[in-house]
N, C-alpha and C positions, 0 to 999 in steps of 0.2 A: 329506489336506489340508482344512482348513475355514476359514471366514472369520475366525474369532477368531485363528487363528495369523497371518493376514495383518495383521489389526488390530494385534496385538502387535508385529509386525515394523515396521509404520509408526510405531507409538508409540515404539519403540526409536530409530528414526531421528530422530524429532523431539526426544526427550529426551536422547539420547546418554548414557544412564545406565540400568543395569538397574532400580535401585530406583525411580527416578522413572517409568520406563516401566510398571513393575508397578502403581504408584499410578494412573497414567493409565488403565490397563486394568482397574482394580478387581479385581486378583488379587494373591496374594502373589508375592514375587520368585522363590521356588523353582518355583511353578507356571508363571510366565512363562518361566523358563529351560528347564523341562522341555518345554513346548509348543514352543518354538523349536528345541530339539534334536530333537524328534520330526519337526519340519518338515524339518530338515536331513537326517535319516535317510530320510525318505520321498522327498525329492528326490535323495538321493545326492550332495549337495553341501555344502561348508562355506560358510555365508553370513556368519558373524560372526567377526571376529578377537578372540579371547578371551586375556586375560592375567588379572591380578588384578581388572581392571576392564574395562568396555567399551572396545574399541580400534578401533572403526570396523568397516566391512563389507569382506568380500572382494570381488574383481572380480565373481565369480559372484553374490555377494549384492546388489551394486549393480544388476545386470541383473534379478534377481528382484524387487527393490524397485520397479523401474519398473512391472512388472506388478501388484505388490501395490497400489501407489497407485491404479492405474486400477481395479482390481477393488473395492477398498474404497470408492473414490469412487462407482462405479456402485451398489454395495450400499447406501450411505448415501442416494444419490439415490432408490433404490427405496423405502426406508423413508419418506423424506420425501413421496414421491408418494402412497404409501398413506395417510399421515396427512392429506395435503391432500384426498384423495378423501373421507376420513371426516369431517374437521373443518374444511375450508377451509384457506387458506394460512396456516400458522403454523410457528414454529420459530425457530431462531437462524441468521442469515446471517452468514458470516465475510467481512469486507471488509478488503482491503488498501489503504492510501492513503499517498501521499507527503506529507511535512510541509507543502509549499506547492504548491498547484495552482490552477487558474484558476476554481475554483468552491467554494463552501462545502458540505461533505459533510452537515453536520446539516440544512441548508436542503433538501437533496434528500431526506433520510430523512423529514423532516416531511411532504414532499409524498407520499411513498409510504405513510406511516402512515394517511393519509386513505382509501386504498384497502385497505390490508392492516393493520388495527390490531393483529393478533395477532403480527405479525412483530417479532422481536427482532434485535439486532445485536451482533456482537463485532468491534471495529475494531483492526487492527494498523497502526502507523505504520512504514513501510518505506522504504528507498531505492528509486529507480526500478528498479535491477537486481535488488534482492531481491524486489520486487513481481512481476516477470516470472518469476522462479524459483518464487515461491510459487503463481502462477497455473498454471505448468506441472506442479507437483507436487501440485496440488489441496489445498494447505493453506489457501488462501483460495477463496471462491466467486466473488468479484467484485473488481475492482480499479479504482481511480481514480488515474491518474498520467500520466507522460509517456512516450510510446512512439514507435518508429520505425513508420511505416505499413507498410513492407516486412516487418517482423517480425511484425506482427499478421496480415498476409495469409498469410505463410509458415506460421504456427502455427494458422491458421484460427479465430482468435478472433472472437467478435461484438464490434464496437466502435461506440460512439456518440461521435463526436468532440465535444469541448467548445469553446465559442467562445474564441478567443484575443483578448482585449481589451487586450493589452499589459502593460506593467510600470509600477509607480508607486513613488515614494518616499513613505514614511510618516514623519511627524515631528511634534514638538510645537511649535506656533507660538510658545509663550512662550519656549522655549529656542533656537529657530532662526527668529526673525522675518524674517530676510532671505530665507527660502525661500518666503514667502507671495506668490507671483506666479502668474499664469495660464498662461504659456507653458511648454512642456515643457522639461525639463532635458536637457542632453547629458551623456554619460559624463564628459567632461573637467571638467564643473562639480562632480563629486562628489569631486574629487581631495583636497581638504583636509577633507572632512566625516568625522566619526566614524560608522562604519557598524556596524550590528548585523545579522549575516547568518547563514544556515544554514551547517553545517560543509561543508568543501570536498568531502566524499565525496557530497553530494547533488547530483542533476542540475541543479537550478535554480542552485545556487551555481557549479557548473562552467560553466554557461552564462554567468553574470555574469563569472566570472574570465576566460573566453576573450575577452570584449569589453573587459575592463580591459586585458588584454595587447595586443589589437589597437590600443587607444588609447595604448599606451606608457606606462601609469600604474600605479602601485602604490597600491591603495586603503588607506586607514587603517581597518582592521577592528578595532574595539575590543571586540567581543563575537562569539563563535561558539557556536552551540548547535543541537541538533536540535529544541528545544522552541519552538514558535510563541508559547506563553504567555510564556516568558521574553523572547523578542524584543520582544513588545508591552509588557511591563513596563519593559524598558530604554528603549524609546521614550518611554513615559509619563512616566518620571522625568527625561528629557532626557539620558540617557547617550549616546545616538547616534540615528541614523536607520536605518530598516528599508527594505529593497527587497522588494516582493512582487508576485506576479501580480495584476492587476486582477480583482476578483471573489472573491478568496480570503477576504477578510475581511468580516464583517457590519458594517453601519453602527453597531450597538451596540458592536462591538469598538473602534471608533475614538473615539467620544465627543468628547473635547476635542482629538483629534489631527487633523492636516491631511494632505492628499495632493496629490501633484504628479506628473504623467505624466512618464515617462522616455523620451527618444527613443533607442531601442535596437532593432536588428534582431530580428525574431521568432525564437523557438526553432526548432531543426531538428526536434526531436521534437514530437509533438502531444499535447495533453491529451485524455484519452479515458476513458470508462467501458467496461470490458472484462469479459466473461465467456467461458467456453468455447463452442465451436461448438454449434449446435443438436443435440440428441440427447445431447451429452456434459455440457452444463451441468445442474446440479442443478435440480429444479423450482423451489426457492426462488429460485435465481439467475436462472432464466428469467423468472419472474413479476416479480422486482425489476427486471431489465433492460428488460422490455417496458413496465413502468409508468413507469420513468424516461425511456425513449425517448419515450413519449407525452407526458409532462410537459414534457420539453425542447423538443418540437416545437411546443408551444402558444405 
């Protein structure tokens, strides 16, 4: 057994296709298939369900995959540690983020850039549940999203909680002049407003829907999307109003738009920056986490 075989196995899990896994591994498809068959022979186990195409992993394969992810993560962490010892903190950090959170991720990355200018980022937009799965499987190095505190403790993640400043309605005052008032809105006052919201599978949307139900109302949702950009465009042209966590949008995102606080109970989950526990987090992730923790404490 060697590390490349385990990398090929992890790539196959991610791509769910032999050809794409081979491309991701920078080898030919026959080479990838041969190396994985050699791994199966060495272990004396069938790891992959094979038909004409990739058909998932066997139960034994799923168990081996759990170890493979850990070993590959440690191996990649070692490589990054060696690079950082030779050249300083540099490389690409994989970040998972939910579409709507209580802080602007680019603003955080700009703060980190001042300390680590050679650090690059690859950002994946995920649901809250997908983010937790990605952190567990080491397919992202760090996550920013909504989490149950008990889950973070159980999984031994390092977490920096982000401030919860509440929720606000974002609207264009030209199209909704009656909303330009200082006091906070109640849920009931949203009853007849056209709303532009995240899809129902997203945690923030489920949080809103729960309170709509508690208020005994059916909101008029005129647009649903996972794209914050599309939500903002819809608000800008007056298609409807958007509900967002306070702090998620930069002032420059709003320009001619207006905001009004929404009187709504806080979320049960907490917004947090999360990485693996000390010793298991990659060097890049640990440097990133430590620097952001320092920045947020100021």
